[in-house]
C-alpha positions in Angstrom: 37.3 88.7 231.5 37.5 85.0 230.8 35.1 82.7 229.0 34.4 79.0 229.5 33.5 76.4 226.8 29.7 76.9 227.4 30.0 80.7 226.7 29.8 81.8 230.3 31.7 85.0 231.1 33.8 85.5 234.3 34.2 89.2 235.0 35.5 91.1 238.0 33.2 93.6 239.5 32.0 94.9 242.9 32.3 92.1 245.5 34.2 89.6 243.4 34.0 87.7 240.1 30.6 87.7 238.4 29.6 84.7 236.2 27.2 85.6 233.4 25.7 83.2 230.8 25.6 83.8 227.1 22.1 85.5 227.4 23.3 88.0 230.0 21.7 86.2 233.0 23.8 86.4 236.2 24.6 82.8 237.3 26.5 83.7 240.5 29.4 85.4 242.1 32.7 84.3 243.6 33.1 86.6 246.5 36.6 87.9 246.7 38.0 91.3 247.4 40.5 93.2 245.2 40.8 90.6 242.4 43.9 91.4 240.2 43.8 88.6 237.6 42.2 85.2 236.7 42.8 82.4 234.3 41.8 78.8 233.5 44.5 76.1 233.6 45.8 72.6 234.2 45.5 69.8 231.6 41.7 69.8 231.5 41.2 73.6 231.7 38.8 73.0 234.6 40.9 74.8 237.3 40.3 78.5 237.7 43.1 80.5 239.2 42.4 83.9 240.8 44.9 86.4 242.2 44.3 89.2 244.7 46.8 91.6 246.1 48.0 89.1 248.6 46.7 85.6 247.7 46.4 83.1 244.9 43.1 81.0 244.9 42.4 77.8 243.0 38.9 76.5 242.2 37.9 73.4 240.4 35.0 74.0 238.0 32.6 71.6 236.1 33.0 73.4 232.8 36.5 73.9 231.2 37.7 77.3 230.1 38.5 78.2 226.6 42.2 77.3 226.0 44.4 80.3 225.0 
């Protein structure tokens, strides 16, 4: 699980990564199979990296992640 600066949670589940807001409402899903890990990165923390068993994906988001 990862969290962005607005409190949205990114969690793996059936069919990909589910994005849920702080009230529990599902905002959407990033459809990927067999997700193995995910993290926010780059200087502004707005890049979301996701790994699967065979691929690394990179997505640019509007909301930065929480720096760790």
